[in-house]
N, C-alpha and C positions, 0 to 999 in steps of 0.2 A: 441401249443395248444391242443395237444395230452391232459398231462398230469392235464392241468382244464377242459378239459371237462370230464375224470375220476376221477376227484373234483367233482365233479358239477354233476357227476348220482345217488352218491347215496340219490342227493333232489327229486328225478321224483315222488316216493310214496306218501311223504309227498306237492308238489304242484300241482298234479294233481289232489288235491279234492281243494286247490286251490282259488280265485275269483284273475283278472290280479292284481291287483293290489297291493295283500298278496304274493304274487306268486316270483312279482318287488322287493320285498324288503327284502324279506324270501333272494332270491339268493343272492342283494346285501350283504347284512348282510354276507354271504356264503364267495363270492368275496372279500372284507374287511379283512377277514380272513386272510382268503388265503394267502392276498398279505402281511400280516404281517405279518404269518407265516414264509412266506419263507424270508424274511427280516429280519425273527431275526436272526436265523440261515443259514444267508448269505452266513458267515465265511470257514462254514466245508462244504457245499454244495462245493463250491468250489475247494478245497483244495480235497473229495472226488472226484470229477471229473476232476482233475487232477491225482489225484492215479491210474485212472480207465487208464489214455493218457500211463501214465508212464509203466503200468503192456502189455498194446496193444502197446508198442513201443518197448520193448523188444521180448514180438510172434515176432512181426514185421520181428525184427534183427533174430532173430534165426532162421526162414523162414528163412531167406534172406539166411546165412550161407549153413540149409539144402542144396537148392538150385543149393549149392557152390558145398558141397561137392559132390553131387548126382550131380552135370554135369559129361559125357563122356569126359567135352574139360573143359580149360583152363576157366573163367569165371566170372566177376565182376560186378556190382550195376551197371557201366557203359552199358554193356551190357545187361542189364533187363529195365537201360530206355531205348534200343536204340528196344527193344520188344515192349516195349510201347508206345514208337511213330509208331509203323510198324500198331501195334493193331488197335488204332486209324485213323491211314492211311486206311488204309481195312475198315475202318469200317465207316467211311465216303463217300467209292466209288461207283456212283450208278452202276455200273461195276462189278462182283465180278470177276479174275480171273479164269478161267475153267481148271483143270489139268484132261491134256488129254496122260499124257503120263502114263502108264502104270508100275507097282512099282518095279520091276527086272531092266529100265532100270532106277530108279531113285536108284535104291542102287546100281548100274554099276556105275552110277557116282561121288555118293558120294564117295565111293571106290577113282576112280582114281582122283579126285581133291586133294583127302586124300594120295596117292601115290606120287604124280608128287610134293605133297608137300612138303613130307616127302625126295623127290629124287632131289630137288633143293637146301637145307639146307646142313649139316655137315654130314659126310657117318657114324661118329655114331651115329648119332639122328634116320639116315634110317635105320641101319641097325637093330635097337632095333628094331621096327615094322616092318620088311619088310616082316619077315616066314607068320606076321598071315594075311595080305596083300594084299599079295602074294597069299594064296589057297586062301579067301575070291576071292581076283579075277580070279582065274582060276576057281574057281567053278560055276561063272557066266556067265564066256565066253564056257565052257563047256557045260554045261546046258544047253545055250540059241544056242549055232553053230558059237560064234564069231572067225573066221577067224584067224583074227588080231586085235590087243590091237587097242581102237579108240584115236586118237592125240589130244590132245590139241586144233590143226588147223580142224580140221575134222567138217565134215557137223553135222556126226551125235552125234558129241560131241554136239554143241553150240544148236543143235533146242531145244532140250530135256529142255540144261540149262537151254535158253531161257524162255518157258512156264512153267517149273516149278520156276522159281525160289529159284531156292538153295540159304539155306546157308550153309554156310564155316561150321559154330561149331558143326551144326549135331546137336542138340539138342530137347529132344521131343517135343511137341506140349505143352503136359501136364506139365512137365516141367518146360518149358516156364512159361507156365500159373499162374504155386506156385510162380515162379519169382516174375510176374506182378500184382500178389493178394500181398504176401506181402511184394510187393514197396510201391500200392496206402496204404499199412495201416499205413507203413513205414511214410509216407505223410502223412496221416490225422487224425494220431496222431501227428505227431508237427506242422500243424494248429493249432488240438484243442488244445496244450498247449501255442502255443504265445495266441491263444483269451485267455484261462485264466490269464495268466499272463495281458493284456489289463485290462482284467475283474475286476483282483486286485486292480491292477493302478485306477482305474475309481471306485470303489467302497472303495478306504482311499481319493480319492477327492473327491465325495459328501460327506465324514463323515466331511472334511475340511472344507467345503462350512457350510455346516450346523453348525459349533462349529463356525466360525466366525460370524455368521446368530447373533446364539443365545449369543454370547458374545457381540456383538453388540446391541442387543434388551437389555440384560443385563443393560445397560450403556446408554440406555434410558432409560426404564425407572423413576420412581421415586414410586411405587407404591411398597410397600413390602411385599404386594401377592405377585405380579404378578411378581416380581424378585426371590422372596424366590421359587417357580413353576419352573420359568428359569431355577434357579441354578441348586435344586433335577433335571433336564429333561440334564444339561451340563453334569450332573457328570455321568447319564449316555450313556449321548455320548464319553466322554472322556473314560470312563472303555469301552466301546464298543471300538471305536479307539485302546484305549491300547494292548488291545486283536486280534483285525486284524491285528496291524502292525508285532504284535509277529511273529502271524502266518505265515502272508503271507510274512517273513522275509528271513527266511530261501530258500526260492524262487524266492523270489525276492530283492537280494540285494540294492536295488534301495528305498524299501520301507525301512525305518527307522523311529522307535520311535520319538514324537516327544516331548513336554512341555506340562503336562497337570496342567496348573496351580488350576484353580479350585476341582482337586479333589484330588490334593497334598492337599491343605489344608484342604481338611475332612477326608485324609484320611493319616495314618502315608504309608513310600515310601515301606516298609515292608510288608505294610499289599497291598499293589495294585500292587506289583511283582505275590504275591500272587491268584491273580485273575483268576478264570477258567470258561472257557467256559460252562453254566448251562443251560441246552437244558429245562430240566422237574420244575424248576420255573416259564423258559417263558407259555413253557404249560400246569402248575397251571394257571398263570392268560389268556391265554386264556380260559381254564375248567373256572374259574369264571365268563368273562369274559359272558363266551355263558350264565352260569347257570340265573348271572343278568336277561340277556334281554328272 
């Protein structure tokens, strides 16, 4: 609707001095012209939208790869889906959890979780990170005068853990936000492409229906003038249908060119294959119609 109002806005200076009936006539003509112009280059518009959706999908995948590369631990798109679900759950909660644990306790518990996780693993994996984690834990314990290292069974360990709801991946909120946004972009681009594929099928189906209607009208009429006019309109329709199928087939394989019997009678097959979509010609026709009006 925003594009439609943007198109009609340019008529404001003209219509404000008109009577209501004349204003209605002008806006009706403008809308008819807008609809004719949109239907004329509908195939190109769909392809342009598909191209934008594919570019957005590529950018989103690059952002996802960047988040995976920058994360301090191994993450995947499945982890990002969990972050998104968790964010939606928190957004729907009426009462948000209150973080009342000081920062040093939070950092200390995160280091302890990693410490016990490595310690429970193989000796080789523990030795690789032993020095870094031990130094960090000793610095916190010395600074805050912790005489004995907290164990997993201690209440001092479990109470802050429950209040904070700490995630073991220890990924920053900024990085999670980037991953969630990239995942939303990728999902939206995929939805846009599915919608465009369906719109392409709908356009081809509509052209087939118009073709069947015109063929039936040509057979039912006995007037030479009406038959010639319908045949000319059918040639234009078959040309448009052939162009649409050729443009859509690389993206939707089940859309294949069909027999254009009337167009083949009027033009050789070599001429049909070299038909080019011409926006300038359609615009010139529109301009001539405007001058006539």
